[in-house]
BATOR-842273 format. One record per atom (N, C-alpha, C): atom name; residue in one letter; x, y, z. Coordinates in steps of 0.02 Angstrom, whole numbers. Example, Ala and Ser with C-alpha at 12.3 -4.5 7.8 and 13.67 -1.06 7.14 Angstrom:
<pts>
{'N','a',{660,-284,390}} {'CA','a',{615,-225,390}} {'C','a',{660,-165,390}} {'N','s',{642,-112,354}} {'CA','s',{684,-53,357}} {'C','s',{645,2,394}} 
</pts>
This chain:
<pts>
{'N','m',{9889,4862,1268}} {'CA','m',{9820,4885,1263}} {'C','m',{9824,4972,1247}} {'N','k',{9878,5005,1300}} {'CA','k',{9870,5081,1298}} {'C','k',{9888,5102,1231}} {'N','e',{9943,5067,1210}} {'CA','e',{9960,5086,1137}} {'C','e',{9894,5092,1089}} {'N','l',{9860,5036,1077}} {'CA','l',{9805,5016,1048}} {'C','l',{9745,5086,1065}} {'N','l',{9747,5102,1126}} {'CA','l',{9701,5160,1133}} {'C','l',{9713,5218,1116}} {'N','f',{9787,5236,1101}} {'CA','f',{9809,5290,1074}} {'C','f',{9815,5290,1002}} {'N','h',{9838,5243,971}} {'CA','h',{9857,5247,902}} {'C','h',{9801,5213,858}} {'N','g',{9769,5172,890}} {'CA','g',{9710,5141,840}} {'C','g',{9721,5088,811}} {'N','c',{9679,5044,785}} {'CA','c',{9685,4989,762}} {'C','c',{9739,4973,700}} {'N','r',{9754,5022,676}} {'CA','r',{9804,5018,609}} {'C','r',{9870,5053,629}} {'N','g',{9883,5070,682}} {'CA','g',{9952,5098,716}} {'C','g',{9933,5182,691}} {'N','q',{9892,5206,670}} {'CA','q',{9881,5267,647}} {'C','q',{9844,5311,703}} {'N','a',{9845,5371,707}} {'CA','a',{9811,5413,751}} {'C','a',{9730,5406,731}} {'N','l',{9694,5391,776}} {'CA','l',{9614,5391,760}} {'C','l',{9593,5462,735}} {'N','r',{9525,5464,718}} {'CA','r',{9487,5515,676}} {'C','r',{9462,5556,741}} {'N','v',{9471,5535,796}} {'CA','v',{9421,5585,856}} {'C','v',{9476,5614,891}} {'N','a',{9458,5660,931}} {'CA','a',{9491,5695,970}} {'C','a',{9516,5655,1041}} {'N','k',{9466,5625,1068}} {'CA','k',{9494,5580,1130}} {'C','k',{9471,5508,1115}} {'N','p',{9523,5475,1083}} {'CA','p',{9498,5400,1069}} {'C','p',{9471,5369,1119}} {'N','l',{9417,5321,1119}} {'CA','l',{9402,5273,1181}} {'C','l',{9381,5213,1153}} {'N','i',{9396,5163,1190}} {'CA','i',{9373,5091,1178}} {'C','i',{9295,5092,1209}} {'N','l',{9254,5075,1157}} {'CA','l',{9184,5075,1177}} {'C','l',{9165,5010,1207}} {'N','f',{9192,4955,1166}} {'CA','f',{9173,4898,1184}} {'C','f',{9234,4842,1196}} {'N','i',{9236,4805,1246}} {'CA','i',{9278,4746,1253}} {'C','i',{9238,4695,1262}} {'N','g',{9240,4640,1242}} {'CA','g',{9206,4580,1247}} {'C','g',{9221,4517,1209}} {'N','k',{9174,4475,1213}} {'CA','k',{9178,4417,1174}} {'C','k',{9162,4425,1093}} {'N','p',{9213,4404,1054}} {'CA','p',{9198,4423,984}} {'C','p',{9138,4375,953}} {'N','a',{9115,4393,910}} {'CA','a',{9056,4352,868}} {'C','a',{9085,4299,829}} {'N','q',{9045,4250,811}} {'CA','q',{9080,4187,789}} {'C','q',{9105,4202,725}} {'N','w',{9083,4252,680}} {'CA','w',{9103,4260,611}} {'C','w',{9133,4324,608}} {'N','p',{9189,4352,589}} {'CA','p',{9249,4303,556}} {'C','p',{9281,4273,618}} {'N','h',{9310,4214,597}} {'CA','h',{9345,4179,649}} {'C','h',{9417,4208,642}} {'N','v',{9450,4229,686}} {'CA','v',{9518,4259,697}} {'C','v',{9560,4206,742}} {'N','p',{9614,4166,706}} {'CA','p',{9646,4115,747}} {'C','p',{9670,4155,809}} {'N','t',{9681,4131,882}} {'CA','t',{9722,4168,924}} {'C','t',{9748,4112,966}} {'N','k',{9799,4131,1004}} {'CA','k',{9838,4077,1041}} {'C','k',{9819,4076,1116}} {'N','g',{9772,4134,1134}} {'CA','g',{9741,4141,1188}} {'C','g',{9675,4167,1188}} {'N','v',{9645,4201,1239}} {'CA','v',{9581,4217,1245}} {'C','v',{9580,4272,1182}} {'N','a',{9515,4271,1144}} {'CA','a',{9514,4316,1083}} {'C','a',{9464,4372,1121}} {'N','i',{9489,4431,1112}} {'CA','i',{9447,4490,1145}} {'C','i',{9432,4545,1095}} {'N','a',{9355,4551,1090}} {'CA','a',{9344,4601,1034}} {'C','a',{9357,4665,1062}} {'N','l',{9364,4730,1019}} {'CA','l',{9369,4803,1031}} {'C','l',{9335,4831,986}} {'N','a',{9306,4878,1003}} {'CA','a',{9274,4923,963}} {'C','a',{9282,5000,984}} {'N','y',{9316,5040,937}} {'CA','y',{9329,5119,961}} {'C','y',{9272,5164,946}} {'N','n',{9272,5216,959}} {'CA','n',{9226,5272,960}} {'C','n',{9250,5302,887}} {'N','s',{9294,5282,847}} {'CA','s',{9305,5299,789}} {'C','s',{9277,5263,736}} {'N','s',{9244,5204,759}} {'CA','s',{9212,5150,721}} {'C','s',{9253,5101,695}} {'N','q',{9315,5110,717}} {'CA','q',{9363,5045,709}} {'C','q',{9356,4988,745}} {'N','f',{9369,4927,732}} {'CA','f',{9354,4875,767}} {'C','f',{9395,4809,764}} {'N','g',{9396,4759,802}} {'CA','g',{9440,4708,782}} {'C','g',{9452,4660,841}} {'N','v',{9507,4624,831}} {'CA','v',{9526,4557,893}} {'C','v',{9585,4568,918}} {'N','l',{9579,4568,981}} {'CA','l',{9652,4569,1025}} {'C','l',{9666,4490,1042}} {'N','d',{9725,4457,1025}} {'CA','d',{9742,4397,1052}} {'C','d',{9756,4412,1143}} {'N','g',{9738,4382,1180}} {'CA','g',{9742,4402,1245}} {'C','g',{9813,4362,1264}} {'N','a',{9845,4318,1231}} {'CA','a',{9913,4288,1255}} {'C','a',{9969,4331,1230}} {'N','t',{9957,4347,1162}} {'CA','t',{10011,4366,1136}} {'C','t',{10014,4457,1121}} {'N','g',{9947,4482,1129}} {'CA','g',{9938,4547,1116}} {'C','g',{9924,4576,1045}} {'N','d',{9940,4524,1003}} {'CA','d',{9925,4547,931}} {'C','d',{9851,4561,919}} {'N','f',{9834,4617,868}} {'CA','f',{9784,4649,855}} {'C','f',{9772,4630,781}} {'N','t',{9710,4603,764}} {'CA','t',{9681,4599,698}} {'C','t',{9631,4647,687}} {'N','f',{9647,4693,642}} {'CA','f',{9600,4746,613}} {'C','f',{9538,4703,581}} {'N','l',{9479,4732,605}} {'CA','l',{9429,4686,553}} {'C','l',{9381,4734,515}} {'N','g',{9389,4799,522}} {'CA','g',{9360,4839,485}} {'C','g',{9343,4910,521}} {'N','q',{9301,4958,483}} {'CA','q',{9282,5014,512}} {'C','q',{9212,5035,489}} {'N','d',{9168,5047,519}} {'CA','d',{9098,5068,506}} {'C','d',{9090,5130,478}} 
</pts>
């Protein structure tokens, strides 16, 4: 999770000087992202968002506003 905070959803530096996770919570029903554990939605102040698999730590990038 710490790595996601500093490198962003795509493994690249975020577009903002101080990257922050603005939302951590239950993801919306659509789009469905298959996970082995609990699905955790993340949204950054860079407008990137996606779903983190709580069991494996895998992050699925879903887009950018």
